[in-house]
C-alpha positions as CSV (number, residue, x, y, z in Angstrom):
1,X,95.8,88.7,74.2
2,X,98.3,91.3,75.3
3,X,99.6,93.6,72.6
4,X,103.2,93.9,73.7
5,X,104.9,95.9,70.9
6,X,108.6,96.0,72.5
7,X,110.5,95.9,75.8
8,X,113.1,98.5,76.9
9,X,115.2,96.4,79.4
10,X,116.2,99.3,81.7
11,X,115.4,103.1,82.7
12,X,116.2,105.2,85.7
13,X,114.1,108.0,84.3
14,X,110.7,106.9,83.4
15,X,109.4,105.4,87.0
16,X,110.1,108.1,89.7
17,X,112.5,106.7,92.2
18,X,112.6,103.4,90.6
19,X,114.9,101.5,88.4
20,X,112.6,99.7,85.8
21,X,111.8,98.0,82.6
22,X,109.4,99.4,80.1
23,X,106.6,97.7,78.3
24,X,105.2,99.4,75.1
25,X,101.8,98.3,74.2
26,X,100.5,98.7,70.6
27,X,97.3,100.4,69.7
28,X,95.6,103.6,71.1
29,X,92.1,105.0,71.3
30,X,93.4,108.5,70.7
31,X,95.1,110.1,67.6
32,X,97.0,113.0,68.8
33,X,98.4,115.0,66.1
34,X,102.0,115.4,67.8
35,X,102.4,111.6,68.8
36,X,105.6,110.4,67.3
37,X,105.2,106.6,68.3
38,X,103.3,106.1,65.2
39,X,104.9,102.7,64.7
40,X,103.5,101.5,68.2
41,X,100.0,103.0,67.7
42,X,99.7,101.2,64.4
43,X,101.8,98.2,65.3
44,X,100.9,94.6,66.5
45,X,102.3,92.5,69.0
46,X,105.8,91.5,68.8
47,X,106.7,90.0,72.1
48,X,104.7,87.2,74.0
49,X,103.8,87.7,77.4
50,X,105.6,84.5,78.6
51,X,108.8,86.1,77.2
52,X,108.2,89.2,79.2
53,X,107.7,87.2,82.4
54,X,110.8,85.2,81.9
55,X,113.0,88.3,81.2
56,X,111.4,89.8,84.6
57,X,112.1,86.6,86.5
58,X,116.0,87.1,85.9
59,X,115.7,90.7,87.1
60,X,114.1,90.2,90.4
61,X,116.4,92.0,92.7
62,X,117.8,94.0,90.0
63,X,115.0,95.7,89.0
64,X,112.3,97.8,91.1
65,X,109.4,98.0,88.8
66,X,107.9,97.7,85.4
67,X,106.4,100.8,83.4
68,X,103.6,100.2,81.2
69,X,103.3,102.7,78.3
70,X,102.3,102.8,74.6
71,X,100.1,103.3,72.8
72,X,97.6,102.6,75.6
73,X,98.1,99.7,77.8
74,X,94.4,99.8,79.2
75,X,93.0,99.0,75.9
76,X,93.9,95.1,77.0
77,X,91.6,93.5,79.9
78,X,94.4,91.0,80.1
79,X,96.5,93.7,81.7
80,X,94.9,92.7,85.1
81,X,95.9,88.9,85.3
82,X,99.4,90.0,83.6
83,X,99.9,92.7,86.4
84,X,98.9,90.2,89.2
85,X,101.7,87.7,87.8
86,X,104.2,90.8,88.0
87,X,103.2,92.0,91.2
88,X,103.7,88.5,92.7
89,X,107.3,88.8,91.6
90,X,107.7,91.7,93.9
91,X,107.8,94.6,91.2
92,X,106.0,97.7,91.3
93,X,103.9,98.9,88.3
94,X,103.7,102.4,86.8
95,X,100.9,103.0,84.2
96,X,101.2,105.8,81.5
97,X,97.4,106.2,80.3
98,X,95.3,108.8,78.7
99,X,92.4,108.0,81.1
100,X,89.7,106.7,78.7
101,X,89.5,103.2,80.2
102,X,88.1,103.9,83.5
103,X,87.0,100.6,84.3
104,X,90.4,98.8,83.8
105,X,92.1,101.7,85.6
106,X,89.7,101.5,88.6
107,X,90.1,97.7,89.0
108,X,93.9,98.0,88.8
109,X,93.8,100.7,91.7
110,X,91.3,98.5,93.6
111,X,93.4,95.6,93.5
112,X,96.7,97.5,94.2
113,X,98.2,96.2,90.9
114,X,99.4,99.7,90.1
115,X,102.0,101.7,92.3
116,X,102.0,105.1,90.3
117,X,100.1,106.6,87.3
118,X,101.0,109.0,84.8
119,X,97.9,110.6,83.6
120,X,97.7,112.7,80.6
121,X,95.3,115.8,80.5
122,X,95.5,116.3,76.7
123,X,93.4,119.2,76.3
124,X,90.4,121.1,77.9
125,X,87.0,120.3,77.0
126,X,86.3,122.6,74.3
127,X,89.6,121.4,72.4
128,X,89.7,117.6,73.5
129,X,88.4,116.4,70.5
130,X,90.7,118.4,68.3
131,X,93.7,117.1,70.0
132,X,92.7,113.9,70.8
133,X,90.1,112.8,67.9
134,X,88.3,111.3,70.5
135,X,84.6,112.7,71.9
136,X,85.0,111.0,75.2
137,X,86.0,113.9,77.8
138,X,83.6,112.3,80.0
139,X,85.3,109.1,80.2
140,X,88.7,111.1,81.2
141,X,87.0,113.4,83.6
142,X,85.7,110.3,85.5
143,X,89.1,108.6,85.8
144,X,90.4,111.8,86.7
145,X,88.1,112.6,89.8
146,X,88.5,108.8,90.7
147,X,92.2,109.0,91.0
148,X,91.9,112.4,92.9
149,X,89.7,110.5,95.4
150,X,92.0,107.5,95.7
151,X,95.2,106.9,97.7
152,X,97.2,106.0,94.9
153,X,100.3,108.0,93.9
154,X,99.6,109.7,90.5
155,X,100.6,112.8,88.5
156,X,98.7,114.7,85.7
157,X,100.7,116.1,82.8
158,X,100.1,117.7,79.5
159,X,102.0,117.6,76.5
160,X,102.3,121.2,74.5
161,X,102.4,121.9,71.1
162,X,101.4,125.7,70.9
163,X,99.9,125.2,67.5
164,X,97.1,123.3,69.5
165,X,97.3,124.7,73.0
166,X,97.9,128.2,74.2
167,X,98.5,129.9,77.6
168,X,94.8,130.2,78.2
169,X,94.1,126.6,77.4
170,X,96.8,125.4,80.2
171,X,95.3,127.9,82.6
172,X,92.0,126.4,82.2
173,X,93.4,122.8,83.1
174,X,95.0,124.2,85.9
175,X,91.8,125.9,87.3
176,X,90.1,122.6,86.7
177,X,92.8,120.6,88.7
178,X,92.6,123.4,91.4
179,X,88.8,123.2,91.6
180,X,88.8,119.3,91.8
181,X,91.2,119.4,94.6
182,X,94.2,117.9,92.8
183,X,97.2,118.0,95.5
184,X,100.0,116.9,93.4
185,X,102.2,118.8,90.8
186,X,101.1,119.3,87.4
187,X,103.7,118.6,84.8
188,X,104.0,120.5,81.6
189,X,105.9,118.8,78.7
190,X,107.2,120.9,75.8
191,X,106.5,119.1,72.5
192,X,109.6,116.8,71.6
193,X,110.7,117.4,68.0
194,X,111.6,114.2,66.5
195,X,112.7,112.8,63.2
196,X,110.0,110.4,63.1
197,X,106.8,111.3,61.5
198,X,103.9,112.1,63.8
199,X,100.4,111.0,63.3
200,X,99.0,114.3,62.5
201,X,102.2,115.3,60.3
202,X,102.6,118.3,62.7
203,X,105.5,120.4,62.4
204,X,107.7,122.3,64.7
205,X,105.7,124.5,67.0
206,X,105.7,128.3,65.6
207,X,106.5,129.4,69.2
208,X,107.1,128.0,72.6
209,X,104.7,128.5,75.4
210,X,105.2,131.8,77.6
211,X,105.6,130.0,80.9
212,X,105.4,133.4,82.8
213,X,101.8,133.5,81.7
214,X,101.1,130.1,83.6
215,X,98.9,130.4,86.6
216,X,100.3,129.6,90.0
217,X,96.9,128.2,91.2
218,X,98.6,124.6,91.8
219,X,102.4,123.8,91.6
220,X,103.7,123.6,88.1
221,X,106.8,121.9,86.9
222,X,108.2,122.4,83.0
223,X,109.9,119.7,81.6
224,X,112.1,120.4,78.4
225,X,111.4,124.0,78.1
């Protein structure tokens, strides 16, 4: 079963260059302290697959694509046949992912079921477990290496809360991406302060990242700084 928590029926910002609907998937295999989607991570399915497909049928010619976010959409193996149905309608698909479920991501790429991937690089190896509560950096790295070697369009991004990551950590990530041959833009997203309770009950940053100390080895773009 697909754990579709909610649907945002229109966005002009989430999927680069496309008008899209956003599907929010419940559940996640990480527990990042700064995550404010607590209701999604611990939520249950609210919307049936058929309801989503019926909605999309009415948006053919009006929307360009569908964005999968969460939570973590790749927790659900049924995302594969579901994506086939969406692609058959003529929509493009964007996937937001933490990269831990390599097999699902690889199948989506191999079957041309995804047109754009936003891959979170949560933290360098020595801080990965602290930031994500997951010990599986090896799984993430396998996905990163695969995407770099593939032809799929993707971006790498990191959410920055300076209580968790500092300039040295970001520069280590940049060095890793450079050494692996990543050719895209690396996006740094400033922690978004929300009224919602976060998973780790983390407070506001004590300071903002000093962008002047960030390496220029690869192109970097700052979001909301």
